[in-house]
PLY file of the C-alpha trace (Angstrom):
ply
format ascii 1.0
element vertex 164
property float x
property float y
property float z
element edge 163
property int vertex1
property int vertex2
end_header
16.38 22.71 -47.45
14.21 23.44 -50.47
11.18 25.10 -48.91
9.20 25.21 -52.17
9.30 21.52 -53.01
7.29 18.95 -51.09
7.34 15.20 -51.26
4.01 13.49 -50.59
4.21 9.85 -49.51
1.65 7.20 -48.59
1.04 4.45 -46.09
-2.06 2.29 -45.82
-3.30 -1.20 -46.53
-4.19 -2.30 -50.05
-7.35 -0.53 -51.27
-7.36 1.92 -48.36
-7.44 4.82 -50.83
-3.78 5.73 -51.32
-3.92 6.06 -55.12
-7.16 8.01 -55.00
-5.65 10.44 -52.49
-2.42 10.68 -54.49
-4.30 11.73 -57.63
-6.31 14.28 -55.65
-3.18 15.78 -54.07
-1.31 15.90 -57.38
-4.19 17.82 -58.92
-4.60 20.20 -55.98
-0.89 20.96 -55.73
-0.14 20.93 -59.46
2.45 18.29 -58.61
4.25 15.55 -60.49
2.55 12.22 -59.81
4.67 9.07 -60.00
2.68 5.85 -59.57
4.52 2.62 -58.84
1.64 0.46 -60.11
1.54 2.27 -63.44
5.32 2.23 -63.96
5.62 -1.45 -63.00
2.77 -2.42 -65.32
4.40 -0.56 -68.24
7.99 -1.66 -67.60
7.31 -5.27 -66.55
3.90 -6.21 -68.02
4.47 -9.99 -67.90
7.11 -10.39 -65.22
5.23 -9.78 -61.97
3.39 -12.95 -60.99
3.68 -12.92 -57.22
4.96 -11.11 -54.16
8.62 -12.03 -54.72
8.45 -10.74 -58.32
6.89 -7.52 -57.03
9.68 -7.05 -54.49
12.36 -7.58 -57.13
10.89 -5.24 -59.75
9.81 -2.63 -57.20
13.38 -2.52 -55.90
14.71 -2.07 -59.43
12.26 0.73 -60.12
13.14 2.54 -56.89
16.87 2.40 -57.58
16.25 3.64 -61.12
14.12 6.67 -60.23
15.63 7.74 -56.89
18.05 10.28 -58.35
15.39 11.60 -60.74
12.89 12.16 -57.92
15.55 13.85 -55.78
16.48 16.14 -58.69
12.85 17.11 -59.27
12.58 18.05 -55.60
15.90 19.92 -55.55
14.67 21.93 -58.54
11.55 23.01 -56.66
8.95 20.59 -58.01
6.41 19.04 -55.70
6.24 15.27 -56.15
3.43 12.93 -55.18
4.97 9.48 -54.92
2.24 6.83 -55.11
4.39 4.01 -53.76
3.41 2.04 -50.67
5.21 2.87 -47.47
3.64 0.02 -45.53
6.74 -1.35 -43.85
9.68 0.25 -42.10
11.92 -0.93 -44.97
9.70 0.68 -47.61
9.63 3.90 -45.62
13.42 3.88 -45.29
13.54 4.50 -49.07
11.23 7.48 -48.53
13.56 8.74 -45.80
16.58 8.46 -48.12
14.80 10.56 -50.77
13.91 13.24 -48.21
17.44 13.36 -46.84
19.03 13.45 -50.31
16.71 16.15 -51.65
16.51 18.21 -48.47
12.81 18.84 -48.94
9.64 19.20 -46.94
7.44 16.10 -46.86
4.19 14.63 -45.65
3.53 10.94 -45.07
-0.19 10.49 -45.64
-1.28 7.55 -43.49
-4.71 6.12 -44.29
-6.00 3.95 -41.48
-8.81 1.64 -42.62
-10.19 -1.66 -41.41
-9.55 -4.87 -43.29
-13.27 -5.18 -44.03
-13.46 -1.70 -45.60
-10.31 -2.33 -47.64
-11.68 -5.67 -48.90
-14.99 -4.02 -49.81
-13.14 -1.34 -51.79
-10.84 -3.98 -53.25
-13.76 -5.98 -54.62
-15.17 -2.84 -56.21
-11.76 -1.97 -57.73
-11.35 -5.51 -59.07
-14.58 -5.09 -61.06
-13.23 -2.11 -63.02
-9.45 -2.14 -62.72
-7.71 1.20 -63.14
-4.72 1.26 -65.49
-1.69 -0.31 -63.89
-3.63 -2.35 -61.35
-3.90 -6.11 -61.25
-6.75 -7.92 -59.50
-6.06 -8.65 -55.84
-7.69 -11.62 -54.12
-8.71 -11.66 -50.47
-5.90 -14.17 -49.87
-3.29 -11.87 -51.39
-4.71 -8.94 -49.40
-4.37 -10.98 -46.19
-0.80 -11.99 -47.06
0.31 -8.44 -47.89
-1.50 -7.03 -44.85
0.38 -9.47 -42.58
3.54 -7.43 -43.35
1.92 -4.04 -42.64
3.67 -1.88 -40.03
2.01 1.30 -38.82
4.29 4.35 -39.11
5.68 5.83 -35.92
6.93 9.29 -35.03
10.35 7.77 -34.30
10.87 7.26 -38.05
11.08 11.04 -38.44
8.16 11.66 -40.80
5.60 14.44 -40.74
2.53 12.19 -40.60
-0.95 13.24 -41.62
-3.42 10.57 -40.56
-6.77 9.86 -42.20
-9.21 7.48 -40.53
-11.62 5.78 -42.94
-14.60 3.87 -41.66
0 1
1 2
2 3
3 4
4 5
5 6
6 7
7 8
8 9
9 10
10 11
11 12
12 13
13 14
14 15
15 16
16 17
17 18
18 19
19 20
20 21
21 22
22 23
23 24
24 25
25 26
26 27
27 28
28 29
29 30
30 31
31 32
32 33
33 34
34 35
35 36
36 37
37 38
38 39
39 40
40 41
41 42
42 43
43 44
44 45
45 46
46 47
47 48
48 49
49 50
50 51
51 52
52 53
53 54
54 55
55 56
56 57
57 58
58 59
59 60
60 61
61 62
62 63
63 64
64 65
65 66
66 67
67 68
68 69
69 70
70 71
71 72
72 73
73 74
74 75
75 76
76 77
77 78
78 79
79 80
80 81
81 82
82 83
83 84
84 85
85 86
86 87
87 88
88 89
89 90
90 91
91 92
92 93
93 94
94 95
95 96
96 97
97 98
98 99
99 100
100 101
101 102
102 103
103 104
104 105
105 106
106 107
107 108
108 109
109 110
110 111
111 112
112 113
113 114
114 115
115 116
116 117
117 118
118 119
119 120
120 121
121 122
122 123
123 124
124 125
125 126
126 127
127 128
128 129
129 130
130 131
131 132
132 133
133 134
134 135
135 136
136 137
137 138
138 139
139 140
140 141
141 142
142 143
143 144
144 145
145 146
146 147
147 148
148 149
149 150
150 151
151 152
152 153
153 154
154 155
155 156
156 157
157 158
158 159
159 160
160 161
161 162
162 163
């Protein structure tokens, strides 16, 4: 196991603060930050028009960068992976990276209420960061309906943040 490299992963509803925390951690740890939203917006600027499009292009991106991320970790780099791990299936990709790279990891789980997330979402929609598309309350509700809280049985080192 590479004891120098760490993989930082995220779980939390839309607008819970995952990207903000990922940027903070990357800065603090002098780590490589890889943001799904930014990569998808650059690679597929016109193609993602709904949840099914997101699933398709997110899957393509993950399969494309998996070996690269594992190699960064094997070579001792700390990686902050700003990709959502909000379902067991999404987190299984995280698990495969950890197992392949043999690295330390932390799954940062941000627990926040729907009302707080929507409040933060409305603020974010006013001044969208690069790589982000506006998210309606309806889309938030749809995406949140798939959310699965992480459990210890998945084998992650979980650090939980409670936002109120």
